[in-house]
C-alpha positions in Angstrom: 0.0 0.0 0.0 1.9 3.0 -1.3 1.3 6.1 0.8 1.1 8.4 -2.2 -1.7 6.2 -3.9 -5.3 7.2 -4.2 -7.3 4.6 -2.4 -10.4 4.9 -4.1 -10.9 5.9 -7.8 -14.7 5.8 -7.4 -17.0 6.7 -4.6 -17.0 4.3 -1.7 -20.7 3.9 -0.6 -19.6 1.6 2.4 -18.3 4.5 4.4 -21.0 7.3 3.7 -24.6 7.6 4.7 -25.4 4.8 2.3 -23.0 2.5 4.3 -25.7 2.6 7.1 -28.8 2.8 5.0 -28.6 1.7 1.3 -28.7 -2.1 1.2 -29.3 -2.3 5.0 -31.8 -5.0 6.3 -34.9 -5.3 8.6 -34.2 -4.9 12.4 -34.7 -8.7 12.9 -31.5 -9.3 11.0 -29.6 -6.0 11.8 -29.9 -7.0 15.5 -28.1 -10.2 14.9 -25.2 -9.0 12.6 -22.9 -9.2 15.7 -24.8 -11.5 17.9 -22.7 -14.1 19.4 -25.6 -16.4 19.8 -26.0 -16.9 16.0 -24.6 -20.4 15.3 -21.6 -20.7 12.8 -23.9 -23.3 10.8 -26.5 -20.4 10.2 -23.9 -18.2 8.5 -22.9 -21.2 6.2 -26.5 -22.0 5.4 -27.5 -18.6 4.1 -24.2 -18.0 2.4 -24.8 -21.0 0.3 -28.2 -19.6 -0.8 -26.8 -16.2 -1.6 -24.0 -17.8 -3.8 -26.5 -19.8 -5.6 -28.6 -16.8 -6.3 -25.5 -14.8 -7.5 -24.7 -17.6 -9.9 -28.1 -17.8 -11.2 -28.3 -14.0 -11.7 -24.7 -13.2 -12.8 -22.9 -16.5 -13.5 -22.1 -18.2 -16.8 -25.2 -18.5 -18.9 -27.2 -15.8 -17.2 -28.9 -13.0 -19.1 -27.4 -10.2 -17.1 -24.9 -8.0 -18.8 -23.5 -4.8 -17.3 -24.1 -1.7 -19.4 -21.1 0.4 -20.3 -21.1 4.2 -20.6 -19.5 4.7 -23.9 -15.7 5.2 -24.1 -15.2 6.0 -20.4 -17.0 2.8 -19.4 -14.8 0.6 -21.7 -11.5 2.3 -20.5 -12.5 2.4 -16.7 -13.9 -1.0 -15.4 -16.8 -0.9 -13.2 -18.3 2.5 -14.4 -21.6 0.9 -15.5 -24.7 3.0 -16.0 -26.8 3.4 -12.9 -29.7 1.3 -14.4 -27.3 -1.5 -15.3 -25.7 -1.4 -11.9 -28.9 -2.0 -10.0 -30.3 -5.5 -10.8 -33.2 -5.0 -8.5 -34.6 -2.0 -10.6 -38.1 -2.3 -11.6 -38.1 -2.0 -15.5 -41.7 -0.9 -15.6 -41.6 1.9 -13.0 -37.9 2.7 -13.1 -37.7 2.5 -9.4 -35.5 0.7 -7.0 -36.1 -0.4 -3.5 -33.8 0.1 -0.5 -34.1 -0.2 3.2 -33.3 2.6 5.6 -32.5 1.6 9.2 -32.2 3.1 12.6 -32.3 1.9 16.1 -36.0 2.3 16.2 -37.1 0.7 13.1 -37.0 0.2 9.2 -38.2 2.2 6.2 -38.8 1.1 2.8 -37.3 3.5 0.3 -38.4 3.8 -3.3 -36.0 5.5 -5.7 -37.2 6.9 -9.0 -34.6 7.1 -11.8 -33.7 10.7 -11.2 -33.0 10.0 -7.5 -31.1 6.7 -8.2 -28.7 8.4 -10.7 -28.1 11.5 -8.4 -26.1 10.7 -5.2 -27.1 13.9 -3.4 -30.9 13.4 -4.0 -30.4 9.9 -2.9 -28.5 11.0 0.2 -31.2 13.6 1.0 -34.1 11.0 0.7 -32.2 8.7 3.0 -31.3 11.3 5.8 -34.7 13.0 5.7 -36.6 10.5 7.8 -34.0 10.4 10.4 -33.8 14.4 10.6 -37.5 14.5 10.8 -37.5 11.9 13.6 -34.9 14.1 15.4 -37.1 17.2 15.0 -40.2 15.4 16.3 -38.5 14.0 19.2 -40.1 10.5 18.7 -37.0 8.9 17.3 -39.4 6.7 15.3 -39.3 6.4 11.6 -41.3 3.4 10.5 -41.6 0.1 12.2 -43.5 -1.7 9.4 -42.0 -5.0 8.2 -41.0 -5.5 4.6 -41.2 -8.5 2.5 -38.4 -11.0 1.8 -38.3 -10.1 -1.9 -37.8 -6.3 -1.1 -35.3 -7.2 1.4 -33.3 -9.2 -1.1 -33.6 -6.5 -3.9 -32.3 -4.0 -1.5 -29.3 -6.2 -0.6 -28.4 -6.7 -4.2 -28.8 -3.0 -5.0 -25.8 -2.4 -2.6 -23.7 -4.9 -4.5 -22.8 -3.5 -7.9 -18.9 -4.0 -8.4 -17.5 -6.2 -11.2 -14.2 -7.9 -10.8 -12.9 -5.4 -13.2 -13.8 -2.7 -10.9 -12.1 -4.5 -8.0 -8.9 -4.9 -10.2 -9.0 -1.3 -10.7 -9.5 -0.3 -7.0 -6.8 -2.7 -5.7 -4.5 -1.3 -8.2 -5.1 2.3 -7.5 -5.1 1.6 -3.7 -1.3 0.6 -3.7 -0.1 2.1 -6.9 3.0 4.2 -6.1 6.2 2.2 -6.0 8.4 5.0 -4.6 9.9 3.1 -1.7 11.1 0.1 -3.7 14.5 1.6 -5.0 15.4 2.4 -1.3 14.4 -1.1 -0.3 16.8 -2.5 -2.9 19.7 -0.5 -1.4 19.0 -2.3 1.9 18.5 -5.7 0.3 20.6 -5.8 -2.9 19.6 -7.5 -6.3 19.2 -11.1 -5.2 17.4 -10.8 -1.8 15.3 -7.8 -3.0 13.9 -9.6 -6.1 13.5 -12.9 -4.3 11.7 -11.3 -1.2 9.4 -9.1 -3.4 8.5 -12.2 -5.3 7.9 -14.4 -2.2 5.9 -11.8 -0.5 3.9 -11.1 -3.6 3.0 -14.8 -3.9 2.1 -15.0 -0.2 0.0 -11.9 -0.4 -2.1 -13.6 -3.1 -2.4 -16.7 -1.1 -3.7 -14.6 1.8 -6.2 -12.9 -0.5 -7.3 -16.3 -1.6 -7.9 -17.3 2.1 -10.0 -14.2 2.8 -11.9 -14.8 -0.4 -12.6 -18.4 0.6 -13.9 -17.4 4.0 -16.0 -14.5 2.7 -17.8 -16.8 0.2 -18.7 -19.3 3.1 -19.8 -16.8 5.6 -21.3 -13.7 3.8 -25.0 -13.6 2.7 -27.8 -11.2 1.9 -29.3 -12.1 5.4 -25.9 -11.7 7.2 -23.7 -9.4 5.2 -20.1 -8.9 6.0 -19.0 -5.2 5.5 -15.4 -5.3 6.8 -12.5 -7.3 8.0 -13.6 -7.3 11.5 -16.7 -9.2 10.5 -14.7 -12.2 9.4 -12.9 -12.2 12.8 -16.2 -12.0 14.7 -17.9 -14.8 12.9 -14.8 -17.1 13.8 -13.5 -15.9 17.0 -16.1 -13.6 18.5 -16.5 -9.9 19.5 -13.1 -9.6 21.1 -11.3 -10.5 17.8 -13.7 -8.1 15.8 -12.8 -5.1 18.3 -9.0 -6.0 18.0 -9.1 -6.0 14.2 -11.2 -2.8 14.0 -8.9 -1.0 16.4 -5.8 -2.1 14.5 -7.4 -1.1 11.2 -8.2 2.4 12.6 -4.5 2.8 13.8 -3.2 1.8 10.4 -5.3 4.5 8.7 -4.2 7.0 11.3 -0.5 6.2 10.8 -0.9 6.2 7.1 -2.1 9.9 7.4 1.0 10.7 9.5 3.2 9.1 6.8 1.6 11.2 4.3 2.1 14.4 6.3 5.8 13.4 6.6 6.5 12.6 3.0 4.7 15.7 1.8 6.3 17.9 4.4 9.7 16.8 2.9 8.2 17.8 -0.5 7.2 21.3 0.7 10.7 21.6 2.3 12.5 20.9 -1.0 10.1 23.2 -2.8 11.1 26.0 -0.5 14.8 24.9 -0.9 15.1 24.5 2.8 14.2 28.0 3.7 11.1 26.9 5.7 11.5 25.3 9.1 10.4 21.7 8.6 7.9 21.8 11.4 6.2 24.6 9.4 6.3 22.4 6.2 4.5 19.7 8.2 2.1 22.2 9.7 1.2 23.6 6.2 0.2 20.1 4.9 -1.8 19.3 8.1 -3.8 22.5 7.9 -4.5 21.7 4.1 -5.6 18.3 5.2 -8.1 19.1 7.9 -9.7 21.6 5.7 -10.1 19.4 2.7 -10.9 16.5 5.1 -14.2 18.2 6.2 -15.8 16.5 3.2 -17.8 13.7 4.7 -18.9 11.7 1.6 -16.2 9.8 -0.4 -18.4 10.4 -3.7 -17.0 13.9 -3.7 -13.5 12.5 -3.9 -14.1 10.4 -7.0 -12.8 12.7 -9.7 -10.0 13.9 -7.4 -8.9 10.3 -6.9 -9.0 9.7 -10.7 -6.6 12.7 -11.2 -4.3 11.4 -8.3 -3.8 8.1 -10.1 -2.7 9.7 -13.4 -0.4 12.0 -11.6 1.3 9.1 -9.9 1.7 7.4 -13.2 3.2 10.6 -14.5 5.6 10.9 -11.6 6.7 7.1 -12.1 7.5 7.8 -15.8 9.2 11.1 -15.2 11.3 9.9 -12.3 12.6 6.9 -14.4 13.4 9.3 -17.3 15.3 11.7 -15.1 17.4 9.1 -13.2 18.5 7.8 -16.4 20.0 11.1 -17.5 21.1 12.9 -14.3 22.9 12.3 -11.0 21.2 11.5 -7.8 20.2 14.2 -5.3 23.3 13.9 -3.0 22.1 16.7 -0.7 19.1 14.6 0.2 20.9 11.5 0.5 23.4 13.1 2.7 20.8 14.7 5.0 19.1 11.3 5.7 21.8 8.8 5.1 25.1 10.6 5.9 27.0 7.2 6.5 27.2 7.1 2.6 29.5 10.0 2.6 32.9 11.0 4.0 32.7 13.4 6.8 34.0 17.1 6.6 35.8 18.7 9.5 32.6 20.3 10.7 30.9 17.0 10.9 28.7 17.4 7.8 28.6 14.7 5.1 30.8 15.6 2.0 28.1 15.6 -0.5 30.3 17.5 -3.1 32.6 14.5 -3.4 30.5 11.4 -3.2 31.7 7.8 -3.8 31.0 6.1 -7.1 27.5 4.7 -7.5 27.4 1.0 -6.9 24.8 -1.8 -6.7 25.4 -5.0 -4.9 24.2 -8.6 -5.5 23.5 -9.1 -1.8 23.2 -6.9 1.2 25.6 -3.9 1.0 28.7 -3.9 3.2 28.1 -2.1 6.4 24.6 -2.7 6.7 23.2 -4.3 9.9 20.4 -7.0 10.0 18.0 -4.4 11.2 18.6 -2.4 8.0 17.9 -5.6 5.9 14.6 -6.1 7.8 13.5 -2.3 7.4 14.1 -2.9 3.6 11.9 -6.0 3.7 9.2 -4.0 5.5 8.8 -1.9 2.4 7.9 -4.9 0.5 5.3 -5.7 3.2 4.0 -2.1 2.7 3.8 -2.7 -1.1 1.3 -5.5 -0.7 -0.9 -3.9 1.9 -4.2 -3.9 0.0 -5.7 -6.9 1.9 -6.8 -4.3 4.6 -9.7 -3.5 2.4 -10.4 -6.9 0.5 -13.5 -7.7 2.6 -15.0 -4.2 1.8 -14.4 -4.6 -1.8 -16.0 -8.2 -1.9 -18.8 -6.8 0.1 -19.5 -4.4 -2.9 -19.4 -7.2 -5.5 -22.5 -8.4 -7.3 -20.7 -11.8 -7.6 -17.9 -12.1 -5.0 -16.8 -15.5 -6.5 -15.2 -13.4 -9.3 -13.0 -11.6 -6.8 -10.1 -13.9 -7.5 -9.8 -12.6 -11.0 -9.3 -8.9 -10.0 -6.9 -10.1 -7.2 -4.6 -12.1 -9.5 -4.5 -9.5 -12.2 -3.8 -6.6 -9.8 -1.1 -8.7 -8.0 0.6 -9.5 -11.1 0.6 -5.8 -12.4 1.7 -4.6 -9.1 4.5 -7.0 -8.9 5.8 -6.3 -12.3 5.5 -2.5 -11.9 7.0 -2.4 -8.5 10.1 -4.6 -9.4 10.5 -2.8 -12.7 10.6 0.6 -11.2 12.7 -0.3 -8.2 15.2 -2.1 -10.1 15.4 0.7 -12.8 15.9 3.4 -10.4 18.3 1.3 -8.2 20.3 0.4 -11.2 21.0 4.1 -12.0 21.2 5.6 -8.4 22.6 2.7 -6.6 23.2 3.3 -2.8 21.9 6.9 -3.2 18.3 5.9 -4.1 16.0 8.1 -1.8 12.8 7.3 -0.1 10.4 8.4 -1.8 12.3 8.0 -5.0 11.0 11.3 -6.8 12.5 13.3 -4.0 16.0 11.9 -4.9 16.3 13.2 -8.4 18.1 16.1 -9.8 17.9 18.8 -11.3 15.7 21.0 -9.1 13.2 21.9 -11.9 12.2 18.2 -12.4 12.3 17.6 -8.6 9.9 20.4 -8.2 7.5 18.9 -10.7 7.5 15.6 -8.8 7.0 17.3 -5.5 4.1 19.4 -6.8 2.4 16.4 -8.1 3.4 14.5 -5.1 1.7 16.9 -2.7 -1.5 17.1 -4.7 -1.9 13.3 -4.8 -0.6 13.0 -1.2 -3.3 15.4 -0.1 -6.0 13.5 -1.9 -4.8 10.1 -0.5 -4.4 11.5 3.1 -7.8 12.9 3.1 -9.2 9.5 1.8 -7.3 7.6 4.5 -8.5 10.2 7.1 -12.0 10.1 5.9 -12.1 6.2 6.1 -10.1 6.2 9.5 -12.5 8.6 11.1 -15.5 6.8 9.9 -14.2 3.5 11.1 -13.7 5.1 14.5 -17.1 6.6 14.4 -18.9 3.4 13.5 -17.0 1.0 15.7 -16.4 3.2 18.7 -18.9 6.0 18.5 -21.9 4.1 17.4 -21.2 0.7 18.9 -20.1 1.9 22.4 -21.7 5.3 22.8 -24.8 5.1 20.7 -23.9 8.2 18.4 -26.4 8.9 15.7 -25.8 8.1 11.9 -23.0 10.2 10.5 -25.3 12.3 8.0 -27.9 13.2 10.6 -27.7 16.7 12.1 -26.1 15.5 15.3 -23.7 13.2 13.4 -22.5 16.1 11.4 -21.8 18.2 14.5 -19.8 15.4 16.0 -17.8 14.9 12.6 -16.7 18.5 12.3 -14.3 18.7 15.5 -13.3 15.0 14.9 -11.3 16.0 11.6 -9.0 18.6 13.1 -8.3 16.5 16.2 -7.6 13.5 14.1 -5.1 15.5 11.9 -3.4 17.3 14.9 -2.8 14.0 16.5 -1.3 12.5 13.3 1.0 15.8 13.1 2.1 15.2 16.6 3.1 11.6 15.8 4.8 12.8 12.6 6.8 15.7 13.9 7.9 13.5 16.8 9.4 10.8 14.4 10.5 12.5 11.1 12.1 9.4 9.7 10.0 8.3 6.7 11.8 5.0 5.8 11.8 3.8 9.5 8.4 5.1 10.2 6.9 3.3 7.2 8.8 0.1 8.2 7.1 0.2 11.6 3.7 0.8 10.1 4.3 -2.1 7.7 5.4 -4.4 10.6 2.8 -3.4 13.2 -0.2 -3.0 11.1 -0.2 -4.0 7.4 1.7 -7.3 7.8 -1.0 -8.4 10.2 -3.8 -7.9 7.7 -2.0 -9.3 4.8 0.0 -12.2 6.2 -0.8 -12.8 10.0 -4.7 -12.7 10.2 -5.6 -14.6 7.1 -4.0 -18.1 8.1 -5.1 -17.9 11.7 -8.6 -16.9 10.7 -8.7 -19.7 8.1 -7.5 -22.3 10.7 -10.4 -21.2 13.1 -12.9 -21.4 10.1 -11.8 -24.9 9.1 -11.8 -26.1 12.7 -15.5 -25.2 12.8 -16.4 -26.0 9.3 -14.7 -29.4 9.0 -15.9 -30.6 12.4 -19.6 -30.5 11.3 -21.0 -34.1 11.2 -23.6 -35.2 8.6 -26.3 -35.4 11.3 -25.6 -31.8 12.5 -28.0 -29.7 10.3 -29.0 -26.1 10.7 -32.9 -25.7 10.9 -34.0 -22.4 9.4 -37.4 -22.6 11.0 -36.1 -22.7 14.5 -32.6 -21.1 14.0 -31.1 -23.9 15.9 -28.5 -26.5 15.3 -28.3 -29.8 17.3 -24.5 -30.6 17.7 -23.1 -33.9 18.8 -20.4 -32.3 20.9 -18.8 -29.0 21.7 -15.5 -27.6 22.9 -11.9 -28.5 22.2 -12.7 -32.1 20.9 -14.8 -30.5 18.2 -12.0 -28.1 17.0 -9.4 -31.0 16.9 -11.6 -33.1 14.8 -12.0 -30.2 12.3 -8.3 -29.6 12.2 -7.5 -33.2 11.5 -9.5 -33.3 8.3 -6.9 -31.4 6.3 -3.9 -31.7 8.7 -1.0 -30.9 6.2 -2.5 -27.8 5.0 -3.5 -26.7 8.4 0.0 -27.4 9.6 1.3 -25.2 6.7 -1.1 -22.5 7.8 0.0 -22.7 11.3 3.7 -22.3 10.2 2.6 -19.5 7.9 1.0 -17.6 10.9 3.9 -18.2 13.2 6.4 -17.1 10.5 4.2 -13.8 10.0 4.2 -13.2 13.7 8.1 -13.6 13.9 8.5 -11.3 11.0 6.2 -8.7 12.6 8.3 -8.7 15.7 11.6 -8.5 13.9 10.1 -5.7 11.7 8.9 -3.6 14.8 12.1 -4.3 16.5 14.3 -3.2 13.7 12.2 -0.1 12.9 12.2 1.1 16.6 15.9 0.4 17.0 16.9 2.3 13.8 14.6 5.2 14.9 16.5 5.4 18.3 19.8 5.2 16.6 18.9 8.0 14.0 17.4 10.1 16.6 20.6 10.3 18.6 23.0 10.5 15.9 21.4 12.6 13.0 20.1 16.2 13.7 18.0 16.0 10.4 16.0 13.0 11.8 15.3 14.3 15.3 11.9 15.3 16.3 10.6 18.9 16.8 13.4 20.5 14.9 13.8 22.8 12.0 16.2 20.6 10.1 14.8 18.8 7.1 15.3 15.0 6.2 15.9 16.2 2.7 18.7 18.7 3.5 
């Protein structure tokens, strides 16, 4: 997951008002979405029904065909016309059915074509009943029950993405391989290429594990909306809270990383004349002003622009490094050990050693340096954090594997090609991020301007999602806050944004070490979602799924399952069924845990060393990491 990537080319309805209302379900189901008394077999039962319906509607041989919107629809996967995107649409009346929900009841929503195609009109029609309930003081919207068919139509209306759209979103989420050249300086040709390949394969394997569990546990009756829902259905509420908190922490630290990288860009743009804290402060203020946008739909066209800007930065960086020398000043500021020392203690950037590359780890590097380089590979394949959310939006989640494989192959090839290209020309002087390590200043300025724009968009998107994850999982779950788009929700959201960004600024200005900071985020957060959680979740899933005996059947009439036994004996029986694969997953999980511990240790140790030895990498100072 590159920190300068736009994480959503299109609007993300999961995290707006429509995340709470469009495609929601009657209260009798919503009350049980996180009910620990719902048996595991019930999730399996309804998931099979949903998968069968999806195969019938959208599988091979079905009559459904997504409509494209001319040239744009063909160039950009997933941009179907609104009528084509909503299979539940009534062709006669041109209306769609959706269900709005609150703590007090449900409401059937009928959207005409104009409202359906206009996100703002749709939002107002959804929010209006809640605001009216607030004004009246009753808190009651409509407690009437709705039919099963209306319920299913509403569910399908919320699932519109194709595998092409998923490929597009995964790719744009992590597009921006600007840390790879620096990672190669820490690893060398052989270990660098090998480890990026191994971690890419393992990331695809983890994605397959998440996909398998999603297909078996998600249904129209019990929809899964995020990573924490998988953890809940396998290990319970404690696991769900842990996953959601860690996910919120990752988004928060990503915002901090973007403040840091773009503070470095602003410092270079000012030619070092601005105090570095001021550079960070400028980006932070811009962030929480733009971050007041609540709905991600308004970020859609900005995210589109950011991706093309990132592509331009990639191409321009490769072109410049092939015809100019590295930015020795920036390298000397952050990596002074690469240079001889002048009598005053500064690095001698005017007389650098010859550029060189190494087959293995470069001489003089410690094991912690190698691990920090490895964590950049972990960061590169960090899209798994949002895989569940993406599958939840798919009209046929079975197709997710197509988008996953295509995206992983593209990312792997692009990352390695860019990393090897820049490392081949700049050698040990490759900077992180790469576009800040180019010379001359004119092209460096172009890269930094584009980088600040794309970074601001990405940071606001991460902040937007991070705040909403906190709002939903802490505010609403624990404190009973209102829906975000209600009047009270808006009033709570407004001060949340500057507080969130100010806290990220404090963290950033305290640790202005981009490479080590990103290594820490990769080890502590991203590695867990991509490599640690999937195998241990799958082990728990298979322990329960494979322990089910033929006579143990779920009765949909009573909602009960008569089990022969319970407890550890049952789990052991389930794990024995596919023992060798389960043993591999256990080893995979333990290896990921060890890698995470090593990564956090290496990042923290390197931070401490640099904090005490390099004034450019010390917190709360005016010196810039770029010199």
